[in-house]
C-alpha positions in Angstrom: -29.0 54.7 -28.4 -27.8 52.1 -30.9 -24.3 52.2 -29.7 -25.5 51.8 -26.1 -27.4 48.7 -27.0 -24.5 47.2 -29.0 -22.2 47.8 -26.2 -24.6 46.3 -23.6 -25.1 43.2 -25.8 -21.3 42.7 -26.2 -20.9 43.1 -22.3 -23.7 40.5 -21.9 -21.9 38.2 -24.3 -18.5 38.6 -22.6 -20.2 38.0 -19.1 -22.0 34.8 -20.3 -18.7 33.4 -21.9 -16.6 34.2 -18.7 -19.4 32.8 -16.7 -19.4 29.6 -18.7 -15.8 28.9 -18.5 -15.5 29.9 -14.7 -18.5 27.6 -13.5 -16.5 24.6 -13.1 -13.9 26.3 -10.8 -16.6 27.9 -9.0 -18.2 24.3 -8.3 -14.9 23.3 -7.1 -14.4 26.2 -4.7 -18.2 25.6 -3.8 -17.5 22.2 -2.5 -14.5 23.3 -0.7 -16.6 25.9 1.0 -19.5 23.6 1.8 -17.1 21.0 3.2 -15.4 23.4 5.4 -18.7 24.7 6.6 -20.1 21.1 7.1 -23.0 22.0 4.8 -24.2 18.6 3.6 -27.2 20.1 1.7 -24.6 22.2 -0.2 -22.5 19.3 -1.1 -25.3 17.4 -2.1 -26.2 20.3 -4.8 -22.6 20.2 -6.1 -21.9 16.4 -6.0 -23.5 13.4 -7.8 -22.8 10.9 -4.8 -23.8 7.8 -6.6 -21.4 8.4 -9.5 -18.5 9.5 -7.1 -19.3 6.2 -5.1 -19.0 4.2 -8.3 -15.7 6.1 -9.4 -14.1 5.6 -5.9 -14.9 1.8 -5.4 -12.5 0.2 -7.9 -9.8 2.5 -6.8 -10.1 1.6 -3.2 -10.5 -2.1 -3.9 -6.9 -2.1 -5.4 -7.9 -3.9 -8.5 -6.5 -2.0 -11.5 -8.5 -4.2 -14.0 -11.5 -2.9 -12.4 -10.7 0.7 -13.5 -9.8 -0.2 -17.1 -12.4 0.7 -19.6 -14.2 -2.2 -21.2 -13.1 -3.4 -24.8 -15.3 -2.7 -27.8 -17.5 -5.5 -28.3 -16.7 -5.3 -32.2 -12.8 -5.5 -31.5 -12.9 -8.1 -28.7 -16.3 -9.7 -28.0 -15.0 -12.5 -25.7 -13.0 -9.6 -23.8 -16.0 -7.5 -23.6 -18.2 -10.3 -22.2 -15.5 -11.1 -19.8 -15.3 -7.5 -18.6 -19.0 -7.4 -18.1 -18.8 -10.6 -15.8 -15.9 -9.5 -13.8 -17.7 -6.2 -13.1 -20.8 -8.1 -11.9 -18.7 -10.1 -9.4 -18.9 -8.6 -6.0 -15.7 -6.7 -4.9 -14.5 -6.8 -1.4 -16.4 -4.4 0.8 -14.8 -0.9 0.8 -16.0 2.0 3.0 -16.6 4.5 0.2 -18.5 6.7 2.5 -15.5 7.7 4.7 -14.2 9.5 1.5 -17.5 11.5 1.2 -17.7 13.1 4.6 -17.4 16.8 4.7 -14.1 16.5 6.5 -12.8 14.0 3.9 -13.9 16.2 1.1 -12.4 19.2 2.5 -9.0 17.4 2.8 -9.3 15.9 -0.8 -9.9 19.5 -2.2 -6.7 20.4 -0.5 -4.5 17.7 -2.2 -4.4 15.2 0.7 -5.1 12.3 -1.6 -5.4 8.9 -0.2 -4.9 10.2 3.4 -8.2 12.3 3.2 -10.3 9.5 4.6 -8.4 9.7 7.8 -9.9 13.1 8.4 -12.7 12.7 11.2 -13.3 16.5 11.5 -12.4 19.8 9.9 -9.5 21.5 11.3 -10.2 24.9 13.0 -7.5 26.6 10.6 -7.2 25.1 7.0 -3.7 24.1 6.6 -3.4 25.2 2.9 -5.6 26.1 -0.1 -3.9 24.9 -3.1 -5.4 26.2 -6.4 -6.9 23.4 -8.7 -5.2 23.3 -12.2 -7.1 22.3 -15.5 -6.2 18.9 -16.7 -8.9 18.7 -19.4 -11.4 21.1 -20.5 -14.3 20.1 -22.8 -17.8 21.5 -23.5 -19.6 19.0 -21.0 -16.6 17.7 -18.9 -13.9 19.3 -16.9 -11.2 17.8 -14.9 -9.3 20.0 -12.3 -6.4 18.5 -10.3 -4.9 19.5 -6.9 -1.4 18.3 -6.1 -0.1 17.6 -2.4 3.4 18.4 -1.3 4.7 15.1 -2.4 3.7 15.5 -5.9 0.6 13.2 -6.5 -2.5 14.6 -7.8 -6.1 14.3 -7.0 -8.3 14.7 -10.2 -11.9 16.1 -9.9 -14.1 15.5 -12.9 -17.1 17.8 -13.2 -19.8 17.3 -15.6 -22.3 19.8 -17.0 -25.9 19.5 -15.9 -27.2 22.8 -17.1 -25.7 25.9 -18.9 -23.9 27.0 -15.8 -24.4 24.1 -13.4 -21.6 21.6 -12.9 -21.7 18.5 -10.7 -18.7 16.5 -9.3 -19.0 13.0 -10.7 -15.6 11.5 -10.4 -12.8 11.7 -8.0 -9.4 10.1 -9.2 -7.2 9.5 -6.2 -3.4 9.5 -6.7 -1.9 6.2 -7.8 0.9 6.2 -5.2 0.6 7.2 -1.6 2.0 10.6 -0.6 5.2 10.7 1.7 4.3 9.9 5.3 5.4 13.6 6.3 2.3 15.0 4.6 0.0 12.5 6.3 -2.5 14.6 8.6 -2.6 13.4 12.2 -5.7 11.6 13.2 -7.9 13.6 15.3 
């Protein structure tokens, strides 16, 4: 009886550890599946839309300084204050919501990068399903990347919200645009 209990306890610990490390990948594939199914409620459970909008805005405005982290106040007080003032200035209106439609999210999870916002509907047959690769793995934050045929990677950052719950909080678009041959046709 004692050996059985020990084996069950060991099995439970192994299942918990595997589940803990697999949870971000499960969240990524959950986003892909919910986007393919046009399940907005499912997407809202897996994505922190406010944080993702905030992460996309400076990338789409074309201002690389807006994406740079603020300097430390103790190291550069003038630079830190200037950075806060620059962040407070209104930027050009960018349609971030075009990147957060189910069709665009499905395209992003397939590595379409900056062409994803051109998707207006989900194709009947998904073109490819590339596997995400780990870029960074921490206890509370995980980054997974998907590359398109041209090489640029779209990076998805997930943040822990519970022991096994992860939410998408940042999408890092590729810096350069993929070759025109990989651009999907507008439907």
